[in-house]
mmCIF file of the protein (N, C-alpha, C, O) and its ligand, coordinates in Angstrom:
data_MODEL
# 
_entry.id   MODEL 
# 
loop_
_entity.id 
_entity.type 
_entity.pdbx_number_of_molecules 
1 polymer     1 
2 non-polymer 1 
# 
_entity_poly.entity_id                      1 
_entity_poly.type                           'polypeptide(L)' 
_entity_poly.nstd_linkage                   no 
_entity_poly.nstd_monomer                   no 
_entity_poly.pdbx_seq_one_letter_code       MRRAYNSVMKLPQISACPQCSAPFRSHRVCPSCGYYKGRQVVSVTALA 
_entity_poly.pdbx_seq_one_letter_code_can   MRRAYNSVMKLPQISACPQCSAPFRSHRVCPSCGYYKGRQVVSVTALA 
_entity_poly.pdbx_strand_id                 A 
# 
loop_
_entity_poly_seq.entity_id 
_entity_poly_seq.num 
_entity_poly_seq.mon_id 
_entity_poly_seq.hetero 
1 1  MET n 
1 2  ARG n 
1 3  ARG n 
1 4  ALA n 
1 5  TYR n 
1 6  ASN n 
1 7  SER n 
1 8  VAL n 
1 9  MET n 
1 10 LYS n 
1 11 LEU n 
1 12 PRO n 
1 13 GLN n 
1 14 ILE n 
1 15 SER n 
1 16 ALA n 
1 17 CYS n 
1 18 PRO n 
1 19 GLN n 
1 20 CYS n 
1 21 SER n 
1 22 ALA n 
1 23 PRO n 
1 24 PHE n 
1 25 ARG n 
1 26 SER n 
1 27 HIS n 
1 28 ARG n 
1 29 VAL n 
1 30 CYS n 
1 31 PRO n 
1 32 SER n 
1 33 CYS n 
1 34 GLY n 
1 35 TYR n 
1 36 TYR n 
1 37 LYS n 
1 38 GLY n 
1 39 ARG n 
1 40 GLN n 
1 41 VAL n 
1 42 VAL n 
1 43 SER n 
1 44 VAL n 
1 45 THR n 
1 46 ALA n 
1 47 LEU n 
1 48 ALA n 
# 
loop_
_struct_asym.id 
_struct_asym.entity_id 
A 1 
B 2 
# 
loop_
_chem_comp.id 
_chem_comp.type 
_chem_comp.mon_nstd_flag 
ALA 'L-peptide linking' y 
ARG 'L-peptide linking' y 
ASN 'L-peptide linking' y 
CYS 'L-peptide linking' y 
GLN 'L-peptide linking' y 
GLY 'peptide linking'   y 
HIS 'L-peptide linking' y 
ILE 'L-peptide linking' y 
LEU 'L-peptide linking' y 
LYS 'L-peptide linking' y 
MET 'L-peptide linking' y 
PHE 'L-peptide linking' y 
PRO 'L-peptide linking' y 
SER 'L-peptide linking' y 
THR 'L-peptide linking' y 
TYR 'L-peptide linking' y 
VAL 'L-peptide linking' y 
ZN  non-polymer         . 
# 
_pdbx_entity_nonpoly.entity_id   2 
_pdbx_entity_nonpoly.name        ? 
_pdbx_entity_nonpoly.comp_id     ZN 
# 
_pdbx_nonpoly_scheme.asym_id         B 
_pdbx_nonpoly_scheme.entity_id       2 
_pdbx_nonpoly_scheme.mon_id          ZN 
_pdbx_nonpoly_scheme.ndb_seq_num     1 
_pdbx_nonpoly_scheme.pdb_seq_num     101 
_pdbx_nonpoly_scheme.auth_seq_num    101 
_pdbx_nonpoly_scheme.pdb_mon_id      ZN 
_pdbx_nonpoly_scheme.auth_mon_id     ZN 
_pdbx_nonpoly_scheme.pdb_strand_id   A 
_pdbx_nonpoly_scheme.pdb_ins_code    . 
# 
loop_
_atom_site.group_PDB 
_atom_site.id 
_atom_site.type_symbol 
_atom_site.label_atom_id 
_atom_site.label_alt_id 
_atom_site.label_comp_id 
_atom_site.label_asym_id 
_atom_site.label_entity_id 
_atom_site.label_seq_id 
_atom_site.pdbx_PDB_ins_code 
_atom_site.Cartn_x 
_atom_site.Cartn_y 
_atom_site.Cartn_z 
_atom_site.occupancy 
_atom_site.B_iso_or_equiv 
_atom_site.pdbx_formal_charge 
_atom_site.auth_seq_id 
_atom_site.auth_comp_id 
_atom_site.auth_asym_id 
_atom_site.auth_atom_id 
_atom_site.pdbx_PDB_model_num 
ATOM   1   N  N  . MET A 1 1  ? 29.133  -16.952 21.097 1.00 0.00 ? 1   MET A N  1 
ATOM   2   C  CA . MET A 1 1  ? 28.509  -15.901 20.282 1.00 0.00 ? 1   MET A CA 1 
ATOM   3   C  C  . MET A 1 1  ? 26.986  -16.034 20.351 1.00 0.00 ? 1   MET A C  1 
ATOM   4   O  O  . MET A 1 1  ? 26.369  -16.652 19.483 1.00 0.00 ? 1   MET A O  1 
ATOM   5   N  N  . ARG A 1 2  ? 26.393  -15.454 21.380 1.00 0.00 ? 2   ARG A N  1 
ATOM   6   C  CA . ARG A 1 2  ? 24.932  -15.542 21.521 1.00 0.00 ? 2   ARG A CA 1 
ATOM   7   C  C  . ARG A 1 2  ? 24.296  -14.182 21.218 1.00 0.00 ? 2   ARG A C  1 
ATOM   8   O  O  . ARG A 1 2  ? 23.201  -13.876 21.689 1.00 0.00 ? 2   ARG A O  1 
ATOM   9   N  N  . ARG A 1 3  ? 24.988  -13.393 20.440 1.00 0.00 ? 3   ARG A N  1 
ATOM   10  C  CA . ARG A 1 3  ? 24.553  -12.025 20.226 1.00 0.00 ? 3   ARG A CA 1 
ATOM   11  C  C  . ARG A 1 3  ? 23.225  -11.958 19.462 1.00 0.00 ? 3   ARG A C  1 
ATOM   12  O  O  . ARG A 1 3  ? 22.463  -11.005 19.628 1.00 0.00 ? 3   ARG A O  1 
ATOM   13  N  N  . ALA A 1 4  ? 22.953  -12.938 18.649 1.00 0.00 ? 4   ALA A N  1 
ATOM   14  C  CA . ALA A 1 4  ? 21.727  -12.923 17.849 1.00 0.00 ? 4   ALA A CA 1 
ATOM   15  C  C  . ALA A 1 4  ? 20.490  -12.997 18.728 1.00 0.00 ? 4   ALA A C  1 
ATOM   16  O  O  . ALA A 1 4  ? 19.393  -12.651 18.291 1.00 0.00 ? 4   ALA A O  1 
ATOM   17  N  N  . TYR A 1 5  ? 20.662  -13.440 19.943 1.00 0.00 ? 5   TYR A N  1 
ATOM   18  C  CA . TYR A 1 5  ? 19.509  -13.583 20.836 1.00 0.00 ? 5   TYR A CA 1 
ATOM   19  C  C  . TYR A 1 5  ? 18.954  -12.232 21.250 1.00 0.00 ? 5   TYR A C  1 
ATOM   20  O  O  . TYR A 1 5  ? 17.813  -12.145 21.702 1.00 0.00 ? 5   TYR A O  1 
ATOM   21  N  N  . ASN A 1 6  ? 19.740  -11.183 21.104 1.00 0.00 ? 6   ASN A N  1 
ATOM   22  C  CA . ASN A 1 6  ? 19.287  -9.854  21.500 1.00 0.00 ? 6   ASN A CA 1 
ATOM   23  C  C  . ASN A 1 6  ? 18.111  -9.393  20.647 1.00 0.00 ? 6   ASN A C  1 
ATOM   24  O  O  . ASN A 1 6  ? 17.211  -8.710  21.136 1.00 0.00 ? 6   ASN A O  1 
ATOM   25  N  N  . SER A 1 7  ? 18.123  -9.760  19.404 1.00 0.00 ? 7   SER A N  1 
ATOM   26  C  CA . SER A 1 7  ? 17.056  -9.322  18.514 1.00 0.00 ? 7   SER A CA 1 
ATOM   27  C  C  . SER A 1 7  ? 15.732  -9.985  18.873 1.00 0.00 ? 7   SER A C  1 
ATOM   28  O  O  . SER A 1 7  ? 14.665  -9.447  18.576 1.00 0.00 ? 7   SER A O  1 
ATOM   29  N  N  . VAL A 1 8  ? 15.797  -11.134 19.503 1.00 0.00 ? 8   VAL A N  1 
ATOM   30  C  CA . VAL A 1 8  ? 14.578  -11.840 19.873 1.00 0.00 ? 8   VAL A CA 1 
ATOM   31  C  C  . VAL A 1 8  ? 13.917  -11.163 21.062 1.00 0.00 ? 8   VAL A C  1 
ATOM   32  O  O  . VAL A 1 8  ? 12.695  -11.207 21.208 1.00 0.00 ? 8   VAL A O  1 
ATOM   33  N  N  . MET A 1 9  ? 14.727  -10.537 21.913 1.00 0.00 ? 9   MET A N  1 
ATOM   34  C  CA . MET A 1 9  ? 14.208  -9.940  23.129 1.00 0.00 ? 9   MET A CA 1 
ATOM   35  C  C  . MET A 1 9  ? 13.505  -8.618  22.876 1.00 0.00 ? 9   MET A C  1 
ATOM   36  O  O  . MET A 1 9  ? 12.728  -8.145  23.704 1.00 0.00 ? 9   MET A O  1 
ATOM   37  N  N  . LYS A 1 10 ? 13.786  -8.031  21.728 1.00 0.00 ? 10  LYS A N  1 
ATOM   38  C  CA . LYS A 1 10 ? 13.201  -6.721  21.440 1.00 0.00 ? 10  LYS A CA 1 
ATOM   39  C  C  . LYS A 1 10 ? 11.702  -6.838  21.191 1.00 0.00 ? 10  LYS A C  1 
ATOM   40  O  O  . LYS A 1 10 ? 11.213  -7.845  20.680 1.00 0.00 ? 10  LYS A O  1 
ATOM   41  N  N  . LEU A 1 11 ? 11.004  -5.800  21.560 1.00 0.00 ? 11  LEU A N  1 
ATOM   42  C  CA . LEU A 1 11 ? 9.565   -5.769  21.322 1.00 0.00 ? 11  LEU A CA 1 
ATOM   43  C  C  . LEU A 1 11 ? 9.301   -5.495  19.846 1.00 0.00 ? 11  LEU A C  1 
ATOM   44  O  O  . LEU A 1 11 ? 10.119  -4.856  19.184 1.00 0.00 ? 11  LEU A O  1 
ATOM   45  N  N  . PRO A 1 12 ? 8.195   -5.959  19.328 1.00 0.00 ? 12  PRO A N  1 
ATOM   46  C  CA . PRO A 1 12 ? 7.855   -5.697  17.932 1.00 0.00 ? 12  PRO A CA 1 
ATOM   47  C  C  . PRO A 1 12 ? 7.598   -4.215  17.710 1.00 0.00 ? 12  PRO A C  1 
ATOM   48  O  O  . PRO A 1 12 ? 7.006   -3.537  18.550 1.00 0.00 ? 12  PRO A O  1 
ATOM   49  N  N  . GLN A 1 13 ? 8.052   -3.733  16.573 1.00 0.00 ? 13  GLN A N  1 
ATOM   50  C  CA . GLN A 1 13 ? 7.884   -2.329  16.241 1.00 0.00 ? 13  GLN A CA 1 
ATOM   51  C  C  . GLN A 1 13 ? 6.425   -2.044  15.881 1.00 0.00 ? 13  GLN A C  1 
ATOM   52  O  O  . GLN A 1 13 ? 5.829   -2.716  15.040 1.00 0.00 ? 13  GLN A O  1 
ATOM   53  N  N  . ILE A 1 14 ? 5.879   -1.041  16.536 1.00 0.00 ? 14  ILE A N  1 
ATOM   54  C  CA . ILE A 1 14 ? 4.502   -0.669  16.263 1.00 0.00 ? 14  ILE A CA 1 
ATOM   55  C  C  . ILE A 1 14 ? 4.490   0.641   15.488 1.00 0.00 ? 14  ILE A C  1 
ATOM   56  O  O  . ILE A 1 14 ? 5.074   1.636   15.919 1.00 0.00 ? 14  ILE A O  1 
ATOM   57  N  N  . SER A 1 15 ? 3.828   0.632   14.358 1.00 0.00 ? 15  SER A N  1 
ATOM   58  C  CA . SER A 1 15 ? 3.722   1.834   13.546 1.00 0.00 ? 15  SER A CA 1 
ATOM   59  C  C  . SER A 1 15 ? 2.251   2.159   13.305 1.00 0.00 ? 15  SER A C  1 
ATOM   60  O  O  . SER A 1 15 ? 1.367   1.325   13.501 1.00 0.00 ? 15  SER A O  1 
ATOM   61  N  N  . ALA A 1 16 ? 2.019   3.388   12.877 1.00 0.00 ? 16  ALA A N  1 
ATOM   62  C  CA . ALA A 1 16 ? 0.652   3.789   12.557 1.00 0.00 ? 16  ALA A CA 1 
ATOM   63  C  C  . ALA A 1 16 ? 0.415   3.606   11.071 1.00 0.00 ? 16  ALA A C  1 
ATOM   64  O  O  . ALA A 1 16 ? 1.223   4.036   10.248 1.00 0.00 ? 16  ALA A O  1 
ATOM   65  N  N  . CYS A 1 17 ? -0.673  2.980   10.734 1.00 0.00 ? 17  CYS A N  1 
ATOM   66  C  CA . CYS A 1 17 ? -0.997  2.742   9.337  1.00 0.00 ? 17  CYS A CA 1 
ATOM   67  C  C  . CYS A 1 17 ? -1.275  4.062   8.628  1.00 0.00 ? 17  CYS A C  1 
ATOM   68  O  O  . CYS A 1 17 ? -2.066  4.862   9.130  1.00 0.00 ? 17  CYS A O  1 
ATOM   69  N  N  . PRO A 1 18 ? -0.653  4.317   7.480  1.00 0.00 ? 18  PRO A N  1 
ATOM   70  C  CA . PRO A 1 18 ? -0.880  5.557   6.739  1.00 0.00 ? 18  PRO A CA 1 
ATOM   71  C  C  . PRO A 1 18 ? -2.269  5.599   6.108  1.00 0.00 ? 18  PRO A C  1 
ATOM   72  O  O  . PRO A 1 18 ? -2.747  6.668   5.727  1.00 0.00 ? 18  PRO A O  1 
ATOM   73  N  N  . GLN A 1 19 ? -2.896  4.480   5.999  1.00 0.00 ? 19  GLN A N  1 
ATOM   74  C  CA . GLN A 1 19 ? -4.206  4.413   5.364  1.00 0.00 ? 19  GLN A CA 1 
ATOM   75  C  C  . GLN A 1 19 ? -5.321  4.639   6.375  1.00 0.00 ? 19  GLN A C  1 
ATOM   76  O  O  . GLN A 1 19 ? -6.188  5.490   6.174  1.00 0.00 ? 19  GLN A O  1 
ATOM   77  N  N  . CYS A 1 20 ? -5.295  3.867   7.469  1.00 0.00 ? 20  CYS A N  1 
ATOM   78  C  CA . CYS A 1 20 ? -6.388  3.937   8.434  1.00 0.00 ? 20  CYS A CA 1 
ATOM   79  C  C  . CYS A 1 20 ? -5.901  4.420   9.791  1.00 0.00 ? 20  CYS A C  1 
ATOM   80  O  O  . CYS A 1 20 ? -6.684  4.503   10.738 1.00 0.00 ? 20  CYS A O  1 
ATOM   81  N  N  . SER A 1 21 ? -4.606  4.741   9.896  1.00 0.00 ? 21  SER A N  1 
ATOM   82  C  CA . SER A 1 21 ? -3.998  5.271   11.119 1.00 0.00 ? 21  SER A CA 1 
ATOM   83  C  C  . SER A 1 21 ? -4.198  4.338   12.308 1.00 0.00 ? 21  SER A C  1 
ATOM   84  O  O  . SER A 1 21 ? -4.213  4.774   13.459 1.00 0.00 ? 21  SER A O  1 
ATOM   85  N  N  . ALA A 1 22 ? -4.347  3.075   12.020 1.00 0.00 ? 22  ALA A N  1 
ATOM   86  C  CA . ALA A 1 22 ? -4.449  2.101   13.093 1.00 0.00 ? 22  ALA A CA 1 
ATOM   87  C  C  . ALA A 1 22 ? -3.066  1.551   13.417 1.00 0.00 ? 22  ALA A C  1 
ATOM   88  O  O  . ALA A 1 22 ? -2.245  1.383   12.515 1.00 0.00 ? 22  ALA A O  1 
ATOM   89  N  N  . PRO A 1 23 ? -2.796  1.269   14.674 1.00 0.00 ? 23  PRO A N  1 
ATOM   90  C  CA . PRO A 1 23 ? -1.491  0.719   15.041 1.00 0.00 ? 23  PRO A CA 1 
ATOM   91  C  C  . PRO A 1 23 ? -1.334  -0.694  14.525 1.00 0.00 ? 23  PRO A C  1 
ATOM   92  O  O  . PRO A 1 23 ? -2.220  -1.536  14.672 1.00 0.00 ? 23  PRO A O  1 
ATOM   93  N  N  . PHE A 1 24 ? -0.176  -0.936  13.912 1.00 0.00 ? 24  PHE A N  1 
ATOM   94  C  CA . PHE A 1 24 ? 0.105   -2.279  13.425 1.00 0.00 ? 24  PHE A CA 1 
ATOM   95  C  C  . PHE A 1 24 ? 1.598   -2.525  13.491 1.00 0.00 ? 24  PHE A C  1 
ATOM   96  O  O  . PHE A 1 24 ? 2.380   -1.579  13.584 1.00 0.00 ? 24  PHE A O  1 
ATOM   97  N  N  . ARG A 1 25 ? 1.995   -3.759  13.446 1.00 0.00 ? 25  ARG A N  1 
ATOM   98  C  CA . ARG A 1 25 ? 3.408   -4.085  13.515 1.00 0.00 ? 25  ARG A CA 1 
ATOM   99  C  C  . ARG A 1 25 ? 4.090   -3.786  12.182 1.00 0.00 ? 25  ARG A C  1 
ATOM   100 O  O  . ARG A 1 25 ? 3.541   -4.023  11.107 1.00 0.00 ? 25  ARG A O  1 
ATOM   101 N  N  . SER A 1 26 ? 5.293   -3.262  12.295 1.00 0.00 ? 26  SER A N  1 
ATOM   102 C  CA . SER A 1 26 ? 6.059   -2.993  11.092 1.00 0.00 ? 26  SER A CA 1 
ATOM   103 C  C  . SER A 1 26 ? 6.377   -4.299  10.367 1.00 0.00 ? 26  SER A C  1 
ATOM   104 O  O  . SER A 1 26 ? 6.459   -5.361  10.985 1.00 0.00 ? 26  SER A O  1 
ATOM   105 N  N  . HIS A 1 27 ? 6.551   -4.209  9.085  1.00 0.00 ? 27  HIS A N  1 
ATOM   106 C  CA . HIS A 1 27 ? 6.863   -5.350  8.233  1.00 0.00 ? 27  HIS A CA 1 
ATOM   107 C  C  . HIS A 1 27 ? 5.731   -6.380  8.246  1.00 0.00 ? 27  HIS A C  1 
ATOM   108 O  O  . HIS A 1 27 ? 5.915   -7.557  7.936  1.00 0.00 ? 27  HIS A O  1 
ATOM   109 N  N  . ARG A 1 28 ? 4.541   -5.872  8.624  1.00 0.00 ? 28  ARG A N  1 
ATOM   110 C  CA . ARG A 1 28 ? 3.379   -6.759  8.592  1.00 0.00 ? 28  ARG A CA 1 
ATOM   111 C  C  . ARG A 1 28 ? 2.240   -6.030  7.904  1.00 0.00 ? 28  ARG A C  1 
ATOM   112 O  O  . ARG A 1 28 ? 2.207   -4.800  7.883  1.00 0.00 ? 28  ARG A O  1 
ATOM   113 N  N  . VAL A 1 29 ? 1.326   -6.769  7.351  1.00 0.00 ? 29  VAL A N  1 
ATOM   114 C  CA . VAL A 1 29 ? 0.172   -6.164  6.707  1.00 0.00 ? 29  VAL A CA 1 
ATOM   115 C  C  . VAL A 1 29 ? -0.756  -5.607  7.780  1.00 0.00 ? 29  VAL A C  1 
ATOM   116 O  O  . VAL A 1 29 ? -0.970  -6.246  8.810  1.00 0.00 ? 29  VAL A O  1 
ATOM   117 N  N  . CYS A 1 30 ? -1.300  -4.433  7.547  1.00 0.00 ? 30  CYS A N  1 
ATOM   118 C  CA . CYS A 1 30 ? -2.222  -3.822  8.482  1.00 0.00 ? 30  CYS A CA 1 
ATOM   119 C  C  . CYS A 1 30 ? -3.465  -4.709  8.613  1.00 0.00 ? 30  CYS A C  1 
ATOM   120 O  O  . CYS A 1 30 ? -4.119  -5.016  7.617  1.00 0.00 ? 30  CYS A O  1 
ATOM   121 N  N  . PRO A 1 31 ? -3.781  -5.112  9.822  1.00 0.00 ? 31  PRO A N  1 
ATOM   122 C  CA . PRO A 1 31 ? -4.928  -6.004  10.020 1.00 0.00 ? 31  PRO A CA 1 
ATOM   123 C  C  . PRO A 1 31 ? -6.250  -5.290  9.827  1.00 0.00 ? 31  PRO A C  1 
ATOM   124 O  O  . PRO A 1 31 ? -7.300  -5.926  9.730  1.00 0.00 ? 31  PRO A O  1 
ATOM   125 N  N  . SER A 1 32 ? -6.198  -3.958  9.770  1.00 0.00 ? 32  SER A N  1 
ATOM   126 C  CA . SER A 1 32 ? -7.435  -3.196  9.697  1.00 0.00 ? 32  SER A CA 1 
ATOM   127 C  C  . SER A 1 32 ? -7.874  -2.957  8.256  1.00 0.00 ? 32  SER A C  1 
ATOM   128 O  O  . SER A 1 32 ? -9.052  -3.094  7.924  1.00 0.00 ? 32  SER A O  1 
ATOM   129 N  N  . CYS A 1 33 ? -6.904  -2.594  7.395  1.00 0.00 ? 33  CYS A N  1 
ATOM   130 C  CA . CYS A 1 33 ? -7.261  -2.262  6.018  1.00 0.00 ? 33  CYS A CA 1 
ATOM   131 C  C  . CYS A 1 33 ? -6.522  -3.139  5.006  1.00 0.00 ? 33  CYS A C  1 
ATOM   132 O  O  . CYS A 1 33 ? -6.847  -3.121  3.819  1.00 0.00 ? 33  CYS A O  1 
ATOM   133 N  N  . GLY A 1 34 ? -5.540  -3.897  5.464  1.00 0.00 ? 34  GLY A N  1 
ATOM   134 C  CA . GLY A 1 34 ? -4.857  -4.818  4.571  1.00 0.00 ? 34  GLY A CA 1 
ATOM   135 C  C  . GLY A 1 34 ? -3.785  -4.163  3.723  1.00 0.00 ? 34  GLY A C  1 
ATOM   136 O  O  . GLY A 1 34 ? -3.336  -4.745  2.735  1.00 0.00 ? 34  GLY A O  1 
ATOM   137 N  N  . TYR A 1 35 ? -3.359  -2.940  4.097  1.00 0.00 ? 35  TYR A N  1 
ATOM   138 C  CA . TYR A 1 35 ? -2.334  -2.254  3.331  1.00 0.00 ? 35  TYR A CA 1 
ATOM   139 C  C  . TYR A 1 35 ? -0.943  -2.575  3.870  1.00 0.00 ? 35  TYR A C  1 
ATOM   140 O  O  . TYR A 1 35 ? -0.747  -2.784  5.068  1.00 0.00 ? 35  TYR A O  1 
ATOM   141 N  N  . TYR A 1 36 ? -0.010  -2.606  2.968  1.00 0.00 ? 36  TYR A N  1 
ATOM   142 C  CA . TYR A 1 36 ? 1.380   -2.811  3.356  1.00 0.00 ? 36  TYR A CA 1 
ATOM   143 C  C  . TYR A 1 36 ? 2.263   -2.063  2.371  1.00 0.00 ? 36  TYR A C  1 
ATOM   144 O  O  . TYR A 1 36 ? 2.227   -2.325  1.169  1.00 0.00 ? 36  TYR A O  1 
ATOM   145 N  N  . LYS A 1 37 ? 3.055   -1.131  2.885  1.00 0.00 ? 37  LYS A N  1 
ATOM   146 C  CA . LYS A 1 37 ? 3.951   -0.311  2.054  1.00 0.00 ? 37  LYS A CA 1 
ATOM   147 C  C  . LYS A 1 37 ? 3.186   0.425   0.959  1.00 0.00 ? 37  LYS A C  1 
ATOM   148 O  O  . LYS A 1 37 ? 3.640   0.499   -0.183 1.00 0.00 ? 37  LYS A O  1 
ATOM   149 N  N  . GLY A 1 38 ? 2.035   0.962   1.311  1.00 0.00 ? 38  GLY A N  1 
ATOM   150 C  CA . GLY A 1 38 ? 1.306   1.823   0.392  1.00 0.00 ? 38  GLY A CA 1 
ATOM   151 C  C  . GLY A 1 38 ? 0.463   1.090   -0.631 1.00 0.00 ? 38  GLY A C  1 
ATOM   152 O  O  . GLY A 1 38 ? -0.118  1.715   -1.519 1.00 0.00 ? 38  GLY A O  1 
ATOM   153 N  N  . ARG A 1 39 ? 0.390   -0.200  -0.521 1.00 0.00 ? 39  ARG A N  1 
ATOM   154 C  CA . ARG A 1 39 ? -0.444  -0.931  -1.459 1.00 0.00 ? 39  ARG A CA 1 
ATOM   155 C  C  . ARG A 1 39 ? -1.224  -2.010  -0.726 1.00 0.00 ? 39  ARG A C  1 
ATOM   156 O  O  . ARG A 1 39 ? -0.760  -2.587  0.258  1.00 0.00 ? 39  ARG A O  1 
ATOM   157 N  N  . GLN A 1 40 ? -2.401  -2.260  -1.226 1.00 0.00 ? 40  GLN A N  1 
ATOM   158 C  CA . GLN A 1 40 ? -3.255  -3.238  -0.567 1.00 0.00 ? 40  GLN A CA 1 
ATOM   159 C  C  . GLN A 1 40 ? -2.864  -4.639  -1.013 1.00 0.00 ? 40  GLN A C  1 
ATOM   160 O  O  . GLN A 1 40 ? -2.961  -4.987  -2.190 1.00 0.00 ? 40  GLN A O  1 
ATOM   161 N  N  . VAL A 1 41 ? -2.433  -5.413  -0.072 1.00 0.00 ? 41  VAL A N  1 
ATOM   162 C  CA . VAL A 1 41 ? -1.976  -6.757  -0.399 1.00 0.00 ? 41  VAL A CA 1 
ATOM   163 C  C  . VAL A 1 41 ? -2.945  -7.810  0.120  1.00 0.00 ? 41  VAL A C  1 
ATOM   164 O  O  . VAL A 1 41 ? -2.856  -8.986  -0.235 1.00 0.00 ? 41  VAL A O  1 
ATOM   165 N  N  . VAL A 1 42 ? -3.863  -7.374  0.956  1.00 0.00 ? 42  VAL A N  1 
ATOM   166 C  CA . VAL A 1 42 ? -4.865  -8.302  1.489  1.00 0.00 ? 42  VAL A CA 1 
ATOM   167 C  C  . VAL A 1 42 ? -6.234  -7.745  1.220  1.00 0.00 ? 42  VAL A C  1 
ATOM   168 O  O  . VAL A 1 42 ? -6.509  -6.584  1.526  1.00 0.00 ? 42  VAL A O  1 
ATOM   169 N  N  . SER A 1 43 ? -7.080  -8.539  0.663  1.00 0.00 ? 43  SER A N  1 
ATOM   170 C  CA . SER A 1 43 ? -8.421  -8.081  0.359  1.00 0.00 ? 43  SER A CA 1 
ATOM   171 C  C  . SER A 1 43 ? -9.260  -8.002  1.637  1.00 0.00 ? 43  SER A C  1 
ATOM   172 O  O  . SER A 1 43 ? -9.476  -9.002  2.321  1.00 0.00 ? 43  SER A O  1 
ATOM   173 N  N  . VAL A 1 44 ? -9.713  -6.817  1.930  1.00 0.00 ? 44  VAL A N  1 
ATOM   174 C  CA . VAL A 1 44 ? -10.562 -6.621  3.099  1.00 0.00 ? 44  VAL A CA 1 
ATOM   175 C  C  . VAL A 1 44 ? -11.963 -6.294  2.616  1.00 0.00 ? 44  VAL A C  1 
ATOM   176 O  O  . VAL A 1 44 ? -12.228 -5.204  2.108  1.00 0.00 ? 44  VAL A O  1 
ATOM   177 N  N  . THR A 1 45 ? -12.839 -7.245  2.782  1.00 0.00 ? 45  THR A N  1 
ATOM   178 C  CA . THR A 1 45 ? -14.192 -7.083  2.259  1.00 0.00 ? 45  THR A CA 1 
ATOM   179 C  C  . THR A 1 45 ? -15.125 -6.530  3.336  1.00 0.00 ? 45  THR A C  1 
ATOM   180 O  O  . THR A 1 45 ? -16.238 -7.017  3.534  1.00 0.00 ? 45  THR A O  1 
ATOM   181 N  N  . ALA A 1 46 ? -14.639 -5.504  4.018  1.00 0.00 ? 46  ALA A N  1 
ATOM   182 C  CA . ALA A 1 46 ? -15.452 -4.904  5.072  1.00 0.00 ? 46  ALA A CA 1 
ATOM   183 C  C  . ALA A 1 46 ? -16.368 -3.823  4.503  1.00 0.00 ? 46  ALA A C  1 
ATOM   184 O  O  . ALA A 1 46 ? -17.401 -3.489  5.083  1.00 0.00 ? 46  ALA A O  1 
ATOM   185 N  N  . LEU A 1 47 ? -15.963 -3.287  3.356  1.00 0.00 ? 47  LEU A N  1 
ATOM   186 C  CA . LEU A 1 47 ? -16.777 -2.242  2.755  1.00 0.00 ? 47  LEU A CA 1 
ATOM   187 C  C  . LEU A 1 47 ? -18.042 -2.831  2.128  1.00 0.00 ? 47  LEU A C  1 
ATOM   188 O  O  . LEU A 1 47 ? -18.003 -3.868  1.465  1.00 0.00 ? 47  LEU A O  1 
ATOM   189 N  N  . ALA A 1 48 ? -19.126 -2.166  2.348  1.00 0.00 ? 48  ALA A N  1 
ATOM   190 C  CA . ALA A 1 48 ? -20.400 -2.660  1.811  1.00 0.00 ? 48  ALA A CA 1 
ATOM   191 C  C  . ALA A 1 48 ? -20.657 -2.050  0.435  1.00 0.00 ? 48  ALA A C  1 
ATOM   192 O  O  . ALA A 1 48 ? -21.679 -2.338  -0.188 1.00 0.00 ? 48  ALA A O  1 
HETATM 193 ZN ZN . ZN  B 2 .  ? -4.492  0.175   7.888  1.00 0.00 2 101 ZN  A ZN 1 
# 
């Protein structure tokens, strides 16, 4: 039963961030604005 190995071979899902429309991996925090599932979970101090 090596069926679980199939999930490892798949490429990571790339989605567009609803906040900054930057491509990011699904189920991950957007590296550009720090949003995840409609809420900011990472503080991005890029704004002046
Ligand atoms: Zn973003």
